[in-house]
N, C-alpha and C positions, 0 to 999 in steps of 0.2 A: 147500531147497524141500520142500514137502509132497507127499502123494499126493492123487489125485483120488478123491473119494467118489462115490456113485451119482448125485448131481446134477450132476457135472462141476465141483464146487467144490474148490478146493485148500485142504486143511486144513494149516495151518502146523505145523512141528515145534514142540514145546513142551518146554522143559527143566523138570525138577522142582527149582526153585530153593529152595522152602521146603517144610517138612513141618509137620503139625499139632502134633506133640509137641516141636518144637524149643524149646530154651531161648532167650530167657527167657519166651516166651509160652505154652508148652505147658500150664502149670498155671493160666493166667489164666482168670477167668470170662468167658463170652461176653457182651459188653455189660453186664458187672457183674451178671448174673443169677445168683442163688444156685444151687448144685448143678449147675453147668455148667462145662465147661472146653474149651479149644481142642483138647486131646488127645482128648477124647471125641467132640466134635461140631463140630470146626472145619474140616471138609473144604471146605465152600463158601467160607469166608473164605480158606482157603489156596489154593484154585483161583483166585480172583480175584487174589490177590497174585502167583501164578505168571504169570497172564496179563499183569498190569501189568509184571512184570519183563521179559517178552518184548517187550511193545509199546512201552513208554515209557522203559524203562531206569531208572525211578525207584527210590527206596529205600522204596517203600510196601510194607512187609512185613505179615504177618498181625496183628502187634501194632498197627501204625498203623491198619489198617482196623478192628480191634476197638475201638480207643479212640475212634472217631467214632460217636456214637449215631445220627447221621443216616443211617448205613448199614444200619439195622435197622428192622424193622416197629415201628410205634407201638402195635400191639396185642399181638403176641407178641414180646416184647423181645429174645429170643434168636434170632429168625429173620432171616436176612440178606435185605435188599431188593436184589435183583440190579441192577435198573436204577439205583437211587440209589447203591449202592456203586460201580458202574461209572462213573456220571457224575461222582461225587466224585473218582475216580481218573483222569479224562480218557479213559474208554473208552465205547464204545457197546456195551452188554451187553443181551442178551435171553434169556429163559428160557422154555422150553415143555415141556410133557409130550408125549412122543412115542410111548410104548408100543411099544417094539421097533423103531422106525424113526427114524433120524436125518435121513432125506432131506427130509421135508416141511418141518420147522421150519427147517432150514438154507436150503432153497430160498427160503422166504418172506423170511428175513432177507437173503439174497443179493439178491433183487429190490429190496428197499427200499434197500439199500446201493448198488446200482448206480445207482438214481435219484439218490442223494445224492453219487455219485462218490467213495465211500469205499472203493475197492478191494475190491469184493465177491468177487473171485477168490481172496482170501487172508483167512482168518479163523482165529481160535483157537477151539477147541471143547473143551467139557467134557461129560461124560456122567454120568448118575445110574444106578448099577448095583447089583445085589444082592450082598451078601456074607453068607456063613454063618459065624457065630461058633463057637467051640469047643463051646458048649453046644447047638448046633443052631439057635439063633435066627437068623432072616434079617432083616438090616437093609439100608438103602440108603446109598450112599456116592458122593460126587462125586470124580471123578478127571479129569485132563486126557487128551486124546487126542493122541498123538504122530503127526502126519500122515505121518511118514516111512514108516510100516509099517502099512498096512491090508491084511491078507492073507487069502487063502482057505486054510483048513486043514481037511482031512477034510470038504470040502463046505460048510463054514460060514465066514462072514466074521468076522474078528477085528480088533479095534482095539488098537493098541499103547498101553499105559497110560503116562501121565506121572503119577507118583505124587503124592498129597497126604499120604500116611501112610507111615511106615516099614514098615508091614505090607503095603504094596502090592507085595510081592515074593513070595518063596517061601512066606510065611505064607498066601497066598491059594490055593495049589495044591489044597487040599482043596475049594475052592469049585467047583461044577459048571460055572459060566459063565466061570471063569478058567483060563488055561493058560499054562505057561511054555514058550516056544519059543525055542530058541537063546539061552537066558540072559536073555530079556526076558519081561515079563509082558504078557499080552493078555487082553482080555475080549470075550465074544461080542457082536457088534453087535445081535443080536436080543434081548439081555437088557436093552437100554437102556430106561429108564423116563422119562428126561428129558434135555434137551439145553440147554446154554448156549453161546451164540456171543458172541465179543468182537471188536471192531475198534477201531482207533485213531480217536478222535473229535477229536484235536488234531493237525493237520498239522505242527505245529512239533516233534512228538515222533515221528519215524518208528520203525517197528518194527524189531526186530533182523533180521528176514528181508528187509527191503527198505529200504535207506537212501535210495533215490531216490524212494520213493513219498511224495510230499508234495502231495496234491490240495488244491484251494482249498476254503475253508470259509466259506460265506456264509449269509445268512438262509434260503435255500431248503434248504440242507443241514441246518440246525438243525430246520427243520420236518419233514424226513423222519426225522431221529433221534427226534423226538417221536412220529412215527407208528410207529416201530419199538417204542417203549416201550408205546404204547397198543395196538398189535397183539397184544401178549402179556399184556395186563392180566389179572390173576387167576391168573397162574402164574409170578410173578416173584420168589417167595421160596423159600428153602430152607435147610436146615441142612447 
């Protein structure tokens, strides 16, 4: 079971099944775009793959997602389309900019999922957070949130990281928003610049956290899923 975030939503535990740099996909171009690689910019793809692994138990890994051009923007070919990639993998995925607060975006998705009877109390969450490279450059990076440990530390709220990169461990200690606590890596909740939520849109594939959770899925549910996608139109792509 996960922990409860400020909205009262349960964030599921998320295992770090895949990493960006793993073989055989690490050196692969993103959607065949030159001068790109999953090792360099594959955190969003890896996050979706980790969500799929938790929710549907399928073998859709980063390579499988990357090999489907329908999962990417038709304008910027190396940018993941969150809604499409999720839909193609059997998930309901929404992405929003949240600028330091995960609460409002998750609450909005929770409401829509509740109307669709898609177990809004349990969702998988990813966050877009800053990382400082060795040369001082600040970039942004998608990681999963392990709902088991959202903690207060020195008066600040920290989210336990479910890694998308092999560097999401001790290599992040020099980053001001990251902290190693009891051997695990955490990131400050107020550093979050974007949020992704995922839920199972196929009741025939229950998530690892809840084998008995098999809600009905009719036309009304499909309509609400479409509402979730349109609700976040304009902020559903990321690297």
